[in-house]
C-alpha positions in Angstrom: -0.1 0.0 0.0 1.5 3.3 -0.9 1.3 6.1 1.6 -0.2 9.3 0.6 1.9 12.4 0.5 2.0 14.8 3.3 -0.3 17.8 2.8 1.3 21.1 3.5 -0.8 24.3 4.2 1.3 27.2 5.0 3.3 26.1 8.0 1.2 23.2 8.8 1.9 19.8 7.3 -0.8 16.9 7.7 0.6 13.3 7.6 -1.9 10.3 7.2 -0.9 6.9 7.9 -2.8 3.6 8.4 -1.8 0.8 10.4 -3.5 -2.7 10.4 -2.1 -5.7 12.3 -4.3 -8.9 11.8 -3.8 -12.7 11.4 -3.1 -15.6 13.8 -0.4 -14.1 15.6 -2.3 -10.9 16.5 -5.3 -13.2 17.4 -3.1 -15.5 19.8 -1.3 -12.2 21.4 -3.6 -9.2 20.8 -2.2 -7.6 24.1 1.3 -7.8 23.8 1.1 -7.1 19.9 -1.3 -4.1 20.6 1.4 -2.8 23.2 4.0 -3.3 20.6 2.4 -1.4 18.0 1.8 1.5 20.4 5.5 1.7 21.2 6.1 1.4 17.6 3.5 4.5 16.6 4.9 6.4 19.6 8.5 6.0 18.4 7.7 6.8 14.9 5.8 10.0 15.7 8.8 11.2 17.9 10.9 10.7 14.7 8.5 12.5 12.6 8.1 15.2 15.1 12.0 15.6 15.4 12.5 15.7 11.6 9.7 18.3 11.2 11.3 20.6 13.8 14.7 20.3 12.0 13.0 21.7 8.8 11.7 24.9 10.8 
């Protein structure tokens, strides 16, 4: 799946992403993998924020 390009309006940039975890491994351990997904997204957003602030 291709990610849509960021949308820039003035000094604001909107980034859209979609995450989907499904299948037997997720069904077998939803809580643990849900926590892993949350940690992954938190780290990704932190990197995105750092990169965006460097562009200022």
